[in-house]
C-alpha positions as CSV (number, residue, x, y, z in Angstrom):
1,M,-59.2,35.9,191.1
2,T,-56.5,33.3,192.8
3,V,-53.4,34.7,194.3
4,R,-50.6,32.8,193.1
5,Q,-48.4,31.5,196.0
6,T,-44.9,32.4,194.8
7,S,-41.9,34.1,196.1
8,I,-39.2,36.7,194.3
9,A,-36.9,35.5,197.0
10,V,-36.9,31.7,196.2
11,Y,-37.2,32.3,192.6
12,R,-34.0,34.9,192.8
13,Q,-32.0,31.8,195.6
14,I,-32.6,28.9,193.0
15,Q,-31.3,31.1,189.9
16,R,-28.4,32.5,191.9
17,E,-27.5,29.3,193.6
18,G,-28.1,27.0,190.1
19,L,-30.1,24.8,192.6
20,L,-32.2,23.1,189.5
21,S,-30.9,21.7,186.3
22,K,-31.1,23.7,182.9
23,L,-34.1,22.1,181.6
24,R,-35.8,21.9,185.5
25,W,-34.7,25.7,185.1
26,D,-36.2,26.5,182.0
27,V,-39.8,24.7,183.3
28,Y,-39.4,26.2,186.5
29,D,-38.9,29.4,185.0
30,H,-41.7,29.6,182.6
31,L,-44.5,28.3,185.6
32,Y,-43.3,31.2,187.4
33,H,-43.9,34.0,184.6
34,Y,-47.0,32.8,182.7
35,G,-48.2,29.7,185.0
36,P,-50.1,28.2,185.6
37,K,-49.7,25.6,182.7
38,T,-50.9,22.4,181.6
39,A,-47.2,20.2,181.0
40,R,-48.1,20.1,177.2
41,E,-48.3,24.3,176.9
42,V,-44.9,24.7,179.1
43,M,-43.4,21.9,176.5
44,A,-44.7,24.2,173.6
45,A,-43.8,27.3,174.7
46,L,-40.4,25.9,175.5
47,G,-40.1,24.3,172.3
48,L,-39.3,21.3,173.7
49,E,-40.8,17.4,172.6
50,T,-43.5,15.9,175.1
51,N,-41.0,13.1,176.2
52,Q,-39.7,16.2,178.1
53,S,-42.7,16.8,180.2
54,G,-40.9,14.7,183.1
55,R,-38.9,17.5,183.8
56,I,-42.7,18.5,185.4
57,T,-42.5,15.4,188.0
58,E,-38.9,15.9,189.3
59,L,-40.0,19.2,189.6
60,L,-43.2,18.0,191.9
61,Y,-40.7,15.4,193.7
62,L,-38.7,18.3,194.9
63,G,-41.5,20.4,195.6
64,C,-40.9,23.2,193.4
65,V,-44.6,22.7,191.8
66,H,-48.0,21.7,192.3
67,E,-51.0,21.2,190.8
68,V,-53.6,23.6,191.1
69,G,-56.5,22.1,189.1
70,Q,-57.5,20.9,186.2
71,R,-59.1,22.9,182.5
72,R,-58.6,22.0,179.0
73,C,-55.4,22.2,177.5
74,T,-55.2,25.0,174.6
75,V,-52.0,22.4,173.3
76,S,-53.7,19.0,173.1
77,G,-57.7,19.7,173.3
78,R,-58.0,17.2,175.9
79,A,-60.2,18.3,178.7
80,S,-59.6,17.9,182.5
81,V,-55.6,18.3,182.1
82,I,-53.4,18.9,185.3
83,Q,-52.5,22.8,185.7
84,W,-49.1,23.1,187.1
85,D,-47.3,26.2,188.8
86,V,-44.7,26.9,191.0
87,T,-44.5,26.9,195.1
88,P,-43.3,29.8,196.9
89,G,-40.6,26.6,198.7
90,L,-36.8,25.8,197.6
91,P,-36.3,22.4,196.0
92,V,-35.8,19.4,198.8
93,P,-33.6,16.7,197.3
94,T,-35.6,13.6,197.7
95,H,-34.0,10.3,198.1
96,K,-35.5,8.1,195.2
97,P,-33.7,4.7,195.2
98,S,-32.3,3.3,191.3
99,P,-34.5,0.6,190.0
100,K,-31.8,-1.9,190.4
101,A,-32.4,-1.5,194.1
102,T,-36.1,-1.6,193.9
103,L,-35.7,-4.6,192.0
104,K,-33.3,-6.6,194.4
105,R,-36.1,-5.6,197.2
106,V,-38.7,-7.2,195.0
107,R,-37.1,-10.2,194.4
108,V,-35.8,-10.9,198.1
109,M,-39.6,-10.2,198.7
110,L,-40.9,-12.6,195.9
111,D,-38.4,-15.6,197.3
112,D,-39.8,-15.2,201.3
113,E,-43.9,-16.5,201.4
114,D,-44.4,-14.1,204.2
115,F,-44.6,-11.4,202.0
116,S,-48.2,-10.8,199.7
117,A,-48.4,-9.3,196.4
118,R,-49.5,-6.0,198.7
119,D,-46.4,-5.7,200.3
120,I,-44.8,-5.9,196.9
121,R,-46.7,-3.4,195.4
122,Q,-46.5,-0.8,198.7
123,V,-42.4,-1.2,198.2
124,I,-42.4,-0.6,194.4
125,D,-45.0,1.9,195.0
126,S,-43.1,3.8,197.8
127,C,-39.9,3.4,195.7
128,L,-41.2,5.3,193.0
129,R,-42.6,8.1,195.0
130,G,-39.4,8.9,196.5
131,D,-40.5,8.1,200.3
132,D,-37.6,7.7,202.6
133,K,-38.6,4.5,204.0
134,L,-36.0,2.6,203.0
135,D,-34.8,2.2,206.8
136,E,-37.7,0.7,207.4
137,L,-37.8,-1.8,205.0
138,D,-34.4,-2.7,205.7
139,A,-35.3,-3.5,209.1
140,I,-37.9,-5.6,207.4
141,F,-36.1,-7.7,205.2
142,A,-33.3,-8.1,208.6
143,A,-35.8,-9.8,210.4
144,V,-36.9,-12.3,208.1
């Protein structure tokens, strides 16, 4: 039997201080009480459309949930689906640049012959992950 790494104090603080939006809270609350579960299982239990499973990704970026393994999903029947569970930590806001900012950076890189497709791919991946490496990128652009 595995022991879940949760914290009632963190759960109550998130609830009390409203640290998550309504939908994020609903997903977090469900995982806290009934996890681990697959994204589809959470969405089905909450009566949400499957396109709302992006809330899991948002909670992942905030550090509120993590992957705990894979198994067959009871809703979709698919094998090897990721199971999610809550973490024992508070949400940590991440800086995720807007799509417009990302495209602007890529456009500059495309116009510059010193950047390879690999460099451009790294910028896009970094921005999509929400890595806080924008200062490094700004220094690169300033040097060009």
